mmCIF file of the N, C-alpha and C atoms, coordinates in Angstrom:
data_MODEL
# 
_entry.id   MODEL 
# 
loop_
_atom_site.group_PDB 
_atom_site.id 
_atom_site.type_symbol 
_atom_site.label_atom_id 
_atom_site.label_alt_id 
_atom_site.label_comp_id 
_atom_site.label_asym_id 
_atom_site.label_entity_id 
_atom_site.label_seq_id 
_atom_site.pdbx_PDB_ins_code 
_atom_site.Cartn_x 
_atom_site.Cartn_y 
_atom_site.Cartn_z 
_atom_site.occupancy 
_atom_site.B_iso_or_equiv 
_atom_site.pdbx_formal_charge 
_atom_site.auth_seq_id 
_atom_site.auth_comp_id 
_atom_site.auth_asym_id 
_atom_site.auth_atom_id 
_atom_site.pdbx_PDB_model_num 
ATOM 1   N N  . MET A 1 1  ? 76.837 109.760 155.902 1.00 0.00 ? 1  MET A N  1 
ATOM 2   C CA . MET A 1 1  ? 77.371 110.010 154.591 1.00 0.00 ? 1  MET A CA 1 
ATOM 3   C C  . MET A 1 1  ? 76.636 109.111 153.585 1.00 0.00 ? 1  MET A C  1 
ATOM 4   N N  . ILE A 1 2  ? 76.168 109.722 152.498 1.00 0.00 ? 2  ILE A N  1 
ATOM 5   C CA . ILE A 1 2  ? 75.475 108.979 151.444 1.00 0.00 ? 2  ILE A CA 1 
ATOM 6   C C  . ILE A 1 2  ? 76.480 108.664 150.348 1.00 0.00 ? 2  ILE A C  1 
ATOM 7   N N  . LYS A 1 3  ? 76.571 107.395 149.990 1.00 0.00 ? 3  LYS A N  1 
ATOM 8   C CA . LYS A 1 3  ? 77.461 106.973 148.912 1.00 0.00 ? 3  LYS A CA 1 
ATOM 9   C C  . LYS A 1 3  ? 76.637 106.665 147.673 1.00 0.00 ? 3  LYS A C  1 
ATOM 10  N N  . LYS A 1 4  ? 77.053 107.210 146.545 1.00 0.00 ? 4  LYS A N  1 
ATOM 11  C CA . LYS A 1 4  ? 76.363 106.946 145.285 1.00 0.00 ? 4  LYS A CA 1 
ATOM 12  C C  . LYS A 1 4  ? 76.897 105.660 144.679 1.00 0.00 ? 4  LYS A C  1 
ATOM 13  N N  . PRO A 1 5  ? 76.024 104.874 144.034 1.00 0.00 ? 5  PRO A N  1 
ATOM 14  C CA . PRO A 1 5  ? 76.509 103.667 143.353 1.00 0.00 ? 5  PRO A CA 1 
ATOM 15  C C  . PRO A 1 5  ? 77.368 104.041 142.150 1.00 0.00 ? 5  PRO A C  1 
ATOM 16  N N  . TYR A 1 6  ? 78.289 103.174 141.811 1.00 0.00 ? 6  TYR A N  1 
ATOM 17  C CA . TYR A 1 6  ? 79.197 103.376 140.689 1.00 0.00 ? 6  TYR A CA 1 
ATOM 18  C C  . TYR A 1 6  ? 78.929 102.272 139.680 1.00 0.00 ? 6  TYR A C  1 
ATOM 19  N N  . TYR A 1 7  ? 78.444 102.633 138.506 1.00 0.00 ? 7  TYR A N  1 
ATOM 20  C CA . TYR A 1 7  ? 78.060 101.655 137.495 1.00 0.00 ? 7  TYR A CA 1 
ATOM 21  C C  . TYR A 1 7  ? 79.134 101.522 136.424 1.00 0.00 ? 7  TYR A C  1 
ATOM 22  N N  . MET A 1 8  ? 79.365 100.282 136.008 1.00 0.00 ? 8  MET A N  1 
ATOM 23  C CA . MET A 1 8  ? 80.371 99.967  134.992 1.00 0.00 ? 8  MET A CA 1 
ATOM 24  C C  . MET A 1 8  ? 79.763 99.002  133.974 1.00 0.00 ? 8  MET A C  1 
ATOM 25  N N  . ILE A 1 9  ? 80.298 99.033  132.759 1.00 0.00 ? 9  ILE A N  1 
ATOM 26  C CA . ILE A 1 9  ? 79.967 98.039  131.735 1.00 0.00 ? 9  ILE A CA 1 
ATOM 27  C C  . ILE A 1 9  ? 81.231 97.232  131.474 1.00 0.00 ? 9  ILE A C  1 
ATOM 28  N N  . ASP A 1 10 ? 81.091 95.932  131.531 1.00 0.00 ? 10 ASP A N  1 
ATOM 29  C CA . ASP A 1 10 ? 82.188 95.010  131.230 1.00 0.00 ? 10 ASP A CA 1 
ATOM 30  C C  . ASP A 1 10 ? 81.841 94.362  129.892 1.00 0.00 ? 10 ASP A C  1 
ATOM 31  N N  . PHE A 1 11 ? 82.710 94.521  128.892 1.00 0.00 ? 11 PHE A N  1 
ATOM 32  C CA . PHE A 1 11 ? 82.389 93.981  127.574 1.00 0.00 ? 11 PHE A CA 1 
ATOM 33  C C  . PHE A 1 11 ? 83.619 93.366  126.914 1.00 0.00 ? 11 PHE A C  1 
ATOM 34  N N  . SER A 1 12 ? 83.354 92.550  125.910 1.00 0.00 ? 12 SER A N  1 
ATOM 35  C CA . SER A 1 12 ? 84.406 92.024  125.044 1.00 0.00 ? 12 SER A CA 1 
ATOM 36  C C  . SER A 1 12 ? 83.844 91.968  123.625 1.00 0.00 ? 12 SER A C  1 
ATOM 37  N N  . ALA A 1 13 ? 84.728 92.161  122.643 1.00 0.00 ? 13 ALA A N  1 
ATOM 38  C CA . ALA A 1 13 ? 84.303 92.159  121.245 1.00 0.00 ? 13 ALA A CA 1 
ATOM 39  C C  . ALA A 1 13 ? 85.427 91.606  120.384 1.00 0.00 ? 13 ALA A C  1 
ATOM 40  N N  . SER A 1 14 ? 85.048 91.115  119.212 1.00 0.00 ? 14 SER A N  1 
ATOM 41  C CA . SER A 1 14 ? 86.028 90.549  118.295 1.00 0.00 ? 14 SER A CA 1 
ATOM 42  C C  . SER A 1 14 ? 85.607 90.840  116.863 1.00 0.00 ? 14 SER A C  1 
ATOM 43  N N  . ALA A 1 15 ? 86.489 91.496  116.111 1.00 0.00 ? 15 ALA A N  1 
ATOM 44  C CA . ALA A 1 15 ? 86.311 91.757  114.682 1.00 0.00 ? 15 ALA A CA 1 
ATOM 45  C C  . ALA A 1 15 ? 84.948 92.345  114.349 1.00 0.00 ? 15 ALA A C  1 
ATOM 46  N N  . CYS A 1 16 ? 84.657 93.522  114.916 1.00 0.00 ? 16 CYS A N  1 
ATOM 47  C CA . CYS A 1 16 ? 83.371 94.146  114.647 1.00 0.00 ? 16 CYS A CA 1 
ATOM 48  C C  . CYS A 1 16 ? 83.439 95.657  114.864 1.00 0.00 ? 16 CYS A C  1 
ATOM 49  N N  . LEU A 1 17 ? 82.394 96.340  114.428 1.00 0.00 ? 17 LEU A N  1 
ATOM 50  C CA . LEU A 1 17 ? 82.177 97.752  114.689 1.00 0.00 ? 17 LEU A CA 1 
ATOM 51  C C  . LEU A 1 17 ? 81.003 97.812  115.644 1.00 0.00 ? 17 LEU A C  1 
ATOM 52  N N  . PHE A 1 18 ? 81.155 98.481  116.786 1.00 0.00 ? 18 PHE A N  1 
ATOM 53  C CA . PHE A 1 18 ? 80.048 98.535  117.730 1.00 0.00 ? 18 PHE A CA 1 
ATOM 54  C C  . PHE A 1 18 ? 79.990 99.875  118.438 1.00 0.00 ? 18 PHE A C  1 
ATOM 55  N N  . GLU A 1 19 ? 78.817 100.154 118.992 1.00 0.00 ? 19 GLU A N  1 
ATOM 56  C CA . GLU A 1 19 ? 78.597 101.361 119.776 1.00 0.00 ? 19 GLU A CA 1 
ATOM 57  C C  . GLU A 1 19 ? 77.755 100.976 120.988 1.00 0.00 ? 19 GLU A C  1 
ATOM 58  N N  . ILE A 1 20 ? 78.170 101.423 122.145 1.00 0.00 ? 20 ILE A N  1 
ATOM 59  C CA . ILE A 1 20 ? 77.404 101.195 123.380 1.00 0.00 ? 20 ILE A CA 1 
ATOM 60  C C  . ILE A 1 20 ? 76.755 102.515 123.747 1.00 0.00 ? 20 ILE A C  1 
ATOM 61  N N  . ARG A 1 21 ? 75.446 102.506 123.957 1.00 0.00 ? 21 ARG A N  1 
ATOM 62  C CA . ARG A 1 21 ? 74.697 103.707 124.320 1.00 0.00 ? 21 ARG A CA 1 
ATOM 63  C C  . ARG A 1 21 ? 73.938 103.488 125.620 1.00 0.00 ? 21 ARG A C  1 
ATOM 64  N N  . ILE A 1 22 ? 73.918 104.508 126.453 1.00 0.00 ? 22 ILE A N  1 
ATOM 65  C CA . ILE A 1 22 ? 73.119 104.520 127.675 1.00 0.00 ? 22 ILE A CA 1 
ATOM 66  C C  . ILE A 1 22 ? 72.215 105.741 127.571 1.00 0.00 ? 22 ILE A C  1 
ATOM 67  N N  . ASN A 1 23 ? 70.900 105.531 127.653 1.00 0.00 ? 23 ASN A N  1 
ATOM 68  C CA . ASN A 1 23 ? 69.935 106.629 127.478 1.00 0.00 ? 23 ASN A CA 1 
ATOM 69  C C  . ASN A 1 23 ? 70.190 107.397 126.182 1.00 0.00 ? 23 ASN A C  1 
ATOM 70  N N  . ASP A 1 24 ? 70.506 106.678 125.126 1.00 0.00 ? 24 ASP A N  1 
ATOM 71  C CA . ASP A 1 24 ? 70.795 107.218 123.797 1.00 0.00 ? 24 ASP A CA 1 
ATOM 72  C C  . ASP A 1 24 ? 72.022 108.125 123.779 1.00 0.00 ? 24 ASP A C  1 
ATOM 73  N N  . TYR A 1 25 ? 72.886 108.024 124.784 1.00 0.00 ? 25 TYR A N  1 
ATOM 74  C CA . TYR A 1 25 ? 74.133 108.777 124.856 1.00 0.00 ? 25 TYR A CA 1 
ATOM 75  C C  . TYR A 1 25 ? 75.281 107.799 124.593 1.00 0.00 ? 25 TYR A C  1 
ATOM 76  N N  . PRO A 1 26 ? 76.079 108.014 123.534 1.00 0.00 ? 26 PRO A N  1 
ATOM 77  C CA . PRO A 1 26 ? 77.156 107.064 123.233 1.00 0.00 ? 26 PRO A CA 1 
ATOM 78  C C  . PRO A 1 26 ? 78.265 107.103 124.297 1.00 0.00 ? 26 PRO A C  1 
ATOM 79  N N  . VAL A 1 27 ? 78.564 105.959 124.874 1.00 0.00 ? 27 VAL A N  1 
ATOM 80  C CA . VAL A 1 27 ? 79.639 105.869 125.873 1.00 0.00 ? 27 VAL A CA 1 
ATOM 81  C C  . VAL A 1 27 ? 80.863 105.154 125.304 1.00 0.00 ? 27 VAL A C  1 
ATOM 82  N N  . ALA A 1 28 ? 80.691 104.417 124.207 1.00 0.00 ? 28 ALA A N  1 
ATOM 83  C CA . ALA A 1 28 ? 81.820 103.752 123.552 1.00 0.00 ? 28 ALA A CA 1 
ATOM 84  C C  . ALA A 1 28 ? 81.466 103.499 122.096 1.00 0.00 ? 28 ALA A C  1 
ATOM 85  N N  . HIS A 1 29 ? 82.433 103.741 121.221 1.00 0.00 ? 29 HIS A N  1 
ATOM 86  C CA . HIS A 1 29 ? 82.275 103.477 119.792 1.00 0.00 ? 29 HIS A CA 1 
ATOM 87  C C  . HIS A 1 29 ? 83.637 102.999 119.293 1.00 0.00 ? 29 HIS A C  1 
ATOM 88  N N  . MET A 1 30 ? 83.677 101.762 118.805 1.00 0.00 ? 30 MET A N  1 
ATOM 89  C CA . MET A 1 30 ? 84.965 101.202 118.391 1.00 0.00 ? 30 MET A CA 1 
ATOM 90  C C  . MET A 1 30 ? 84.817 100.369 117.127 1.00 0.00 ? 30 MET A C  1 
ATOM 91  N N  . ASP A 1 31 ? 85.878 100.367 116.320 1.00 0.00 ? 31 ASP A N  1 
ATOM 92  C CA . ASP A 1 31 ? 85.988 99.497  115.149 1.00 0.00 ? 31 ASP A CA 1 
ATOM 93  C C  . ASP A 1 31 ? 87.156 98.567  115.450 1.00 0.00 ? 31 ASP A C  1 
ATOM 94  N N  . ILE A 1 32 ? 86.857 97.333  115.748 1.00 0.00 ? 32 ILE A N  1 
ATOM 95  C CA . ILE A 1 32 ? 87.841 96.375  116.231 1.00 0.00 ? 32 ILE A CA 1 
ATOM 96  C C  . ILE A 1 32 ? 88.254 95.424  115.113 1.00 0.00 ? 32 ILE A C  1 
ATOM 97  N N  . ALA A 1 33 ? 89.548 95.396  114.799 1.00 0.00 ? 33 ALA A N  1 
ATOM 98  C CA . ALA A 1 33 ? 90.055 94.444  113.807 1.00 0.00 ? 33 ALA A CA 1 
ATOM 99  C C  . ALA A 1 33 ? 90.405 93.106  114.477 1.00 0.00 ? 33 ALA A C  1 
ATOM 100 N N  . GLY A 1 34 ? 90.845 93.165  115.725 1.00 0.00 ? 34 GLY A N  1 
ATOM 101 C CA . GLY A 1 34 ? 91.212 91.951  116.456 1.00 0.00 ? 34 GLY A CA 1 
ATOM 102 C C  . GLY A 1 34 ? 90.242 91.697  117.591 1.00 0.00 ? 34 GLY A C  1 
ATOM 103 N N  . GLN A 1 35 ? 90.765 91.660  118.814 1.00 0.00 ? 35 GLN A N  1 
ATOM 104 C CA . GLN A 1 35 ? 89.954 91.407  119.997 1.00 0.00 ? 35 GLN A CA 1 
ATOM 105 C C  . GLN A 1 35 ? 90.186 92.501  121.015 1.00 0.00 ? 35 GLN A C  1 
ATOM 106 N N  . VAL A 1 36 ? 89.157 92.800  121.804 1.00 0.00 ? 36 VAL A N  1 
ATOM 107 C CA . VAL A 1 36 ? 89.287 93.781  122.882 1.00 0.00 ? 36 VAL A CA 1 
ATOM 108 C C  . VAL A 1 36 ? 88.342 93.390  124.010 1.00 0.00 ? 36 VAL A C  1 
ATOM 109 N N  . ALA A 1 37 ? 88.740 93.689  125.219 1.00 0.00 ? 37 ALA A N  1 
ATOM 110 C CA . ALA A 1 37 ? 87.885 93.524  126.397 1.00 0.00 ? 37 ALA A CA 1 
ATOM 111 C C  . ALA A 1 37 ? 88.213 94.677  127.325 1.00 0.00 ? 37 ALA A C  1 
ATOM 112 N N  . SER A 1 38 ? 87.195 95.230  127.954 1.00 0.00 ? 38 SER A N  1 
ATOM 113 C CA . SER A 1 38 ? 87.416 96.377  128.823 1.00 0.00 ? 38 SER A CA 1 
ATOM 114 C C  . SER A 1 38 ? 86.261 96.550  129.793 1.00 0.00 ? 38 SER A C  1 
ATOM 115 N N  . THR A 1 39 ? 86.480 97.423  130.749 1.00 0.00 ? 39 THR A N  1 
ATOM 116 C CA . THR A 1 39 ? 85.445 97.847  131.675 1.00 0.00 ? 39 THR A CA 1 
ATOM 117 C C  . THR A 1 39 ? 85.446 99.372  131.655 1.00 0.00 ? 39 THR A C  1 
ATOM 118 N N  . ILE A 1 40 ? 84.274 99.973  131.412 1.00 0.00 ? 40 ILE A N  1 
ATOM 119 C CA . ILE A 1 40 ? 84.207 101.424 131.348 1.00 0.00 ? 40 ILE A CA 1 
ATOM 120 C C  . ILE A 1 40 ? 83.146 101.946 132.312 1.00 0.00 ? 40 ILE A C  1 
ATOM 121 N N  . PRO A 1 41 ? 83.383 103.102 132.920 1.00 0.00 ? 41 PRO A N  1 
ATOM 122 C CA . PRO A 1 41 ? 82.380 103.700 133.808 1.00 0.00 ? 41 PRO A CA 1 
ATOM 123 C C  . PRO A 1 41 ? 81.253 104.328 132.986 1.00 0.00 ? 41 PRO A C  1 
ATOM 124 N N  . ILE A 1 42 ? 80.031 104.299 133.504 1.00 0.00 ? 42 ILE A N  1 
ATOM 125 C CA . ILE A 1 42 ? 78.896 104.860 132.766 1.00 0.00 ? 42 ILE A CA 1 
ATOM 126 C C  . ILE A 1 42 ? 78.057 105.816 133.605 1.00 0.00 ? 42 ILE A C  1 
ATOM 127 N N  . ASN A 1 43 ? 78.479 106.186 134.796 1.00 0.00 ? 43 ASN A N  1 
ATOM 128 C CA . ASN A 1 43 ? 77.684 107.075 135.638 1.00 0.00 ? 43 ASN A CA 1 
ATOM 129 C C  . ASN A 1 43 ? 77.330 108.381 134.922 1.00 0.00 ? 43 ASN A C  1 
ATOM 130 N N  . PHE A 1 44 ? 78.250 108.925 134.140 1.00 0.00 ? 44 PHE A N  1 
ATOM 131 C CA . PHE A 1 44 ? 78.004 110.195 133.463 1.00 0.00 ? 44 PHE A CA 1 
ATOM 132 C C  . PHE A 1 44 ? 76.852 110.125 132.474 1.00 0.00 ? 44 PHE A C  1 
ATOM 133 N N  . ALA A 1 45 ? 76.494 108.930 132.001 1.00 0.00 ? 45 ALA A N  1 
ATOM 134 C CA . ALA A 1 45 ? 75.436 108.771 131.010 1.00 0.00 ? 45 ALA A CA 1 
ATOM 135 C C  . ALA A 1 45 ? 74.076 108.435 131.616 1.00 0.00 ? 45 ALA A C  1 
ATOM 136 N N  . ILE A 1 46 ? 74.034 108.152 132.899 1.00 0.00 ? 46 ILE A N  1 
ATOM 137 C CA . ILE A 1 46 ? 72.782 107.804 133.563 1.00 0.00 ? 46 ILE A CA 1 
ATOM 138 C C  . ILE A 1 46 ? 72.089 109.076 134.004 1.00 0.00 ? 46 ILE A C  1 
ATOM 139 N N  . LEU A 1 47 ? 70.861 109.253 133.533 1.00 0.00 ? 47 LEU A N  1 
ATOM 140 C CA . LEU A 1 47 ? 70.108 110.467 133.866 1.00 0.00 ? 47 LEU A CA 1 
ATOM 141 C C  . LEU A 1 47 ? 69.540 110.417 135.259 1.00 0.00 ? 47 LEU A C  1 
# 
């Protein structure tokens, strides 16, 4: 059985507007007034 790797981005941000792109495909776009931290999957954006 072949298992595919599972890729994630772990990030934190404070009081900013940001966009995370993988291969020029936006995977996250947020306007943060306070603080945020998260982990999001990115396999769908990897070509």
